[in-house]
C-alpha positions as protocol buffer text, in pm:
chain_id: "A"
residue {
  index: 1
  type: UNK
  ca { x: 3787 y: 238 z: 942 }
}
residue {
  index: 2
  type: UNK
  ca { x: 3753 y: 18 z: 1246 }
}
residue {
  index: 3
  type: UNK
  ca { x: 3564 y: -314 z: 1253 }
}
residue {
  index: 4
  type: UNK
  ca { x: 3236 y: -156 z: 1367 }
}
residue {
  index: 5
  type: UNK
  ca { x: 3245 y: 109 z: 1094 }
}
residue {
  index: 6
  type: UNK
  ca { x: 3325 y: -154 z: 830 }
}
residue {
  index: 7
  type: UNK
  ca { x: 3043 y: -372 z: 961 }
}
residue {
  index: 8
  type: UNK
  ca { x: 2794 y: -88 z: 939 }
}
residue {
  index: 9
  type: UNK
  ca { x: 2910 y: -11 z: 583 }
}
residue {
  index: 10
  type: UNK
  ca { x: 2865 y: -379 z: 492 }
}
residue {
  index: 11
  type: UNK
  ca { x: 2520 y: -390 z: 655 }
}
residue {
  index: 12
  type: UNK
  ca { x: 2410 y: -79 z: 468 }
}
residue {
  index: 13
  type: UNK
  ca { x: 2543 y: -222 z: 139 }
}
residue {
  index: 14
  type: UNK
  ca { x: 2346 y: -542 z: 199 }
}
residue {
  index: 15
  type: UNK
  ca { x: 2033 y: -341 z: 280 }
}
residue {
  index: 16
  type: UNK
  ca { x: 2076 y: -150 z: -47 }
}
residue {
  index: 17
  type: UNK
  ca { x: 2032 y: -484 z: -225 }
}
residue {
  index: 18
  type: UNK
  ca { x: 1721 y: -564 z: -19 }
}
residue {
  index: 19
  type: UNK
  ca { x: 1887 y: -811 z: 219 }
}
residue {
  index: 20
  type: UNK
  ca { x: 1660 y: -909 z: 507 }
}
residue {
  index: 21
  type: UNK
  ca { x: 1720 y: -963 z: 878 }
}
residue {
  index: 22
  type: UNK
  ca { x: 2047 y: -768 z: 872 }
}
residue {
  index: 23
  type: UNK
  ca { x: 2229 y: -813 z: 1201 }
}
residue {
  index: 24
  type: UNK
  ca { x: 2570 y: -704 z: 1331 }
}
residue {
  index: 25
  type: UNK
  ca { x: 2720 y: -892 z: 1626 }
}
residue {
  index: 26
  type: UNK
  ca { x: 3022 y: -790 z: 1834 }
}
residue {
  index: 27
  type: UNK
  ca { x: 3198 y: -1125 z: 1878 }
}
residue {
  index: 28
  type: UNK
  ca { x: 3549 y: -1001 z: 1955 }
}
residue {
  index: 29
  type: UNK
  ca { x: 3541 y: -1084 z: 2327 }
}
residue {
  index: 30
  type: UNK
  ca { x: 3387 y: -1425 z: 2259 }
}
residue {
  index: 31
  type: UNK
  ca { x: 3601 y: -1578 z: 1983 }
}
residue {
  index: 32
  type: UNK
  ca { x: 3908 y: -1357 z: 1952 }
}
residue {
  index: 33
  type: UNK
  ca { x: 3978 y: -1425 z: 1583 }
}
residue {
  index: 34
  type: UNK
  ca { x: 3750 y: -1153 z: 1448 }
}
residue {
  index: 35
  type: UNK
  ca { x: 3575 y: -850 z: 1592 }
}
residue {
  index: 36
  type: UNK
  ca { x: 3233 y: -855 z: 1426 }
}
residue {
  index: 37
  type: UNK
  ca { x: 2992 y: -1070 z: 1230 }
}
residue {
  index: 38
  type: UNK
  ca { x: 2747 y: -926 z: 981 }
}
residue {
  index: 39
  type: UNK
  ca { x: 2466 y: -1174 z: 915 }
}
residue {
  index: 40
  type: UNK
  ca { x: 2214 y: -1116 z: 636 }
}
residue {
  index: 41
  type: UNK
  ca { x: 1962 y: -1313 z: 433 }
}
residue {
  index: 42
  type: UNK
  ca { x: 1873 y: -1319 z: 66 }
}
residue {
  index: 43
  type: UNK
  ca { x: 1565 y: -1463 z: -99 }
}
residue {
  index: 44
  type: UNK
  ca { x: 1748 y: -1661 z: -369 }
}
residue {
  index: 45
  type: UNK
  ca { x: 2100 y: -1744 z: -485 }
}
residue {
  index: 46
  type: UNK
  ca { x: 2106 y: -1461 z: -735 }
}
residue {
  index: 47
  type: UNK
  ca { x: 2028 y: -1209 z: -461 }
}
residue {
  index: 48
  type: UNK
  ca { x: 2290 y: -1366 z: -232 }
}
residue {
  index: 49
  type: UNK
  ca { x: 2554 y: -1315 z: -502 }
}
residue {
  index: 50
  type: UNK
  ca { x: 2435 y: -958 z: -565 }
}
residue {
  index: 51
  type: UNK
  ca { x: 2456 y: -877 z: -194 }
}
residue {
  index: 52
  type: UNK
  ca { x: 2807 y: -1023 z: -185 }
}
residue {
  index: 53
  type: UNK
  ca { x: 2915 y: -812 z: -483 }
}
residue {
  index: 54
  type: UNK
  ca { x: 2771 y: -494 z: -330 }
}
residue {
  index: 55
  type: UNK
  ca { x: 2942 y: -550 z: 4 }
}
residue {
  index: 56
  type: UNK
  ca { x: 3275 y: -619 z: -167 }
}
residue {
  index: 57
  type: UNK
  ca { x: 3247 y: -303 z: -380 }
}
residue {
  index: 58
  type: UNK
  ca { x: 3137 y: -85 z: -88 }
}
residue {
  index: 59
  type: UNK
  ca { x: 3418 y: -196 z: 142 }
}
residue {
  index: 60
  type: UNK
  ca { x: 3673 y: -161 z: -138 }
}
residue {
  index: 61
  type: UNK
  ca { x: 3563 y: 201 z: -193 }
}
residue {
  index: 62
  type: UNK
  ca { x: 3489 y: 310 z: 164 }
}
residue {
  index: 63
  type: UNK
  ca { x: 3750 y: 113 z: 361 }
}
residue {
  index: 64
  type: UNK
  ca { x: 4004 y: 35 z: 88 }
}
residue {
  index: 65
  type: UNK
  ca { x: 3989 y: -332 z: 184 }
}
residue {
  index: 66
  type: UNK
  ca { x: 3921 y: -654 z: -5 }
}
residue {
  index: 67
  type: UNK
  ca { x: 3820 y: -986 z: 147 }
}
residue {
  index: 68
  type: UNK
  ca { x: 4099 y: -1220 z: 249 }
}
residue {
  index: 69
  type: UNK
  ca { x: 3880 y: -1500 z: 114 }
}
residue {
  index: 70
  type: UNK
  ca { x: 3525 y: -1567 z: 1 }
}
residue {
  index: 71
  type: UNK
  ca { x: 3372 y: -1912 z: 50 }
}
residue {
  index: 72
  type: UNK
  ca { x: 3046 y: -2059 z: -77 }
}
residue {
  index: 73
  type: UNK
  ca { x: 2983 y: -1858 z: -393 }
}
residue {
  index: 74
  type: UNK
  ca { x: 2938 y: -2170 z: -606 }
}
residue {
  index: 75
  type: UNK
  ca { x: 2610 y: -2281 z: -450 }
}
residue {
  index: 76
  type: UNK
  ca { x: 2542 y: -1945 z: -278 }
}
residue {
  index: 77
  type: UNK
  ca { x: 2327 y: -2082 z: 2 }
}
residue {
  index: 78
  type: UNK
  ca { x: 2582 y: -1953 z: 259 }
}
residue {
  index: 79
  type: UNK
  ca { x: 2856 y: -1716 z: 146 }
}
residue {
  index: 80
  type: UNK
  ca { x: 3125 y: -1624 z: 397 }
}
residue {
  index: 81
  type: UNK
  ca { x: 3337 y: -1314 z: 333 }
}
residue {
  index: 82
  type: UNK
  ca { x: 3642 y: -1294 z: 559 }
}
residue {
  index: 83
  type: UNK
  ca { x: 3790 y: -947 z: 605 }
}
residue {
  index: 84
  type: UNK
  ca { x: 3997 y: -1033 z: 912 }
}
residue {
  index: 85
  type: UNK
  ca { x: 3837 y: -793 z: 1161 }
}
residue {
  index: 86
  type: UNK
  ca { x: 3498 y: -856 z: 1006 }
}
residue {
  index: 87
  type: UNK
  ca { x: 3327 y: -1172 z: 878 }
}
residue {
  index: 88
  type: UNK
  ca { x: 3015 y: -1138 z: 665 }
}
residue {
  index: 89
  type: UNK
  ca { x: 2767 y: -1427 z: 642 }
}
residue {
  index: 90
  type: UNK
  ca { x: 2518 y: -1405 z: 355 }
}
residue {
  index: 91
  type: UNK
  ca { x: 2255 y: -1678 z: 373 }
}
residue {
  index: 92
  type: UNK
  ca { x: 1958 y: -1802 z: 184 }
}
residue {
  index: 93
  type: UNK
  ca { x: 1677 y: -1757 z: 437 }
}
residue {
  index: 94
  type: UNK
  ca { x: 1618 y: -2131 z: 486 }
}
residue {
  index: 95
  type: UNK
  ca { x: 1992 y: -2200 z: 527 }
}
residue {
  index: 96
  type: UNK
  ca { x: 2020 y: -1927 z: 788 }
}
residue {
  index: 97
  type: UNK
  ca { x: 1729 y: -2073 z: 980 }
}
residue {
  index: 98
  type: UNK
  ca { x: 1885 y: -2420 z: 968 }
}
residue {
  index: 99
  type: UNK
  ca { x: 2227 y: -2313 z: 1103 }
}
residue {
  index: 100
  type: UNK
  ca { x: 2098 y: -2052 z: 1349 }
}
residue {
  index: 101
  type: UNK
  ca { x: 2413 y: -1844 z: 1399 }
}
residue {
  index: 102
  type: UNK
  ca { x: 2214 y: -1596 z: 1608 }
}
residue {
  index: 103
  type: UNK
  ca { x: 2144 y: -1875 z: 1858 }
}
residue {
  index: 104
  type: UNK
  ca { x: 2505 y: -1992 z: 1852 }
}
residue {
  index: 105
  type: UNK
  ca { x: 2631 y: -1640 z: 1924 }
}
residue {
  index: 106
  type: UNK
  ca { x: 2343 y: -1535 z: 2152 }
}
residue {
  index: 107
  type: UNK
  ca { x: 2588 y: -1394 z: 2409 }
}
residue {
  index: 108
  type: UNK
  ca { x: 2730 y: -1144 z: 2159 }
}
residue {
  index: 109
  type: UNK
  ca { x: 2622 y: -782 z: 2182 }
}
residue {
  index: 110
  type: UNK
  ca { x: 2428 y: -646 z: 1887 }
}
residue {
  index: 111
  type: UNK
  ca { x: 2563 y: -336 z: 1716 }
}
residue {
  index: 112
  type: UNK
  ca { x: 2294 y: -87 z: 1626 }
}
residue {
  index: 113
  type: UNK
  ca { x: 2294 y: 66 z: 1278 }
}
residue {
  index: 114
  type: UNK
  ca { x: 2054 y: 255 z: 1056 }
}
residue {
  index: 115
  type: UNK
  ca { x: 1959 y: 122 z: 712 }
}
residue {
  index: 116
  type: UNK
  ca { x: 1986 y: 366 z: 422 }
}
residue {
  index: 117
  type: UNK
  ca { x: 1674 y: 565 z: 346 }
}
residue {
  index: 118
  type: UNK
  ca { x: 1483 y: 454 z: 41 }
}
residue {
  index: 119
  type: UNK
  ca { x: 1340 y: 697 z: -208 }
}
residue {
  index: 120
  type: UNK
  ca { x: 961 y: 688 z: -207 }
}
residue {
  index: 121
  type: UNK
  ca { x: 801 y: 670 z: -551 }
}
């Protein structure tokens, strides 16, 4: 899998756990140390951890890759998962608003993706 495919898999995994404001940015031409950012929000620390676990499991299965490091799990207001080509940022909503990564990386192209379909009850 390339960075874009891994990013879409991570975004879909986050969406499966009801992450909000899921965004994929192509930052490769801007920073040169990674290709893409996936930025998502969770409503509480428990959900942030659940999203993190789901992304890690999905990428292990689909891309046969594990994170090089995971930072921020202790307080879980901003968890960073570094996969080399891909960096995933999982925020509490208020922490994401405070740091405003979308504003910081406003010049980055957005990568389109489709969330998984939900079963209707």
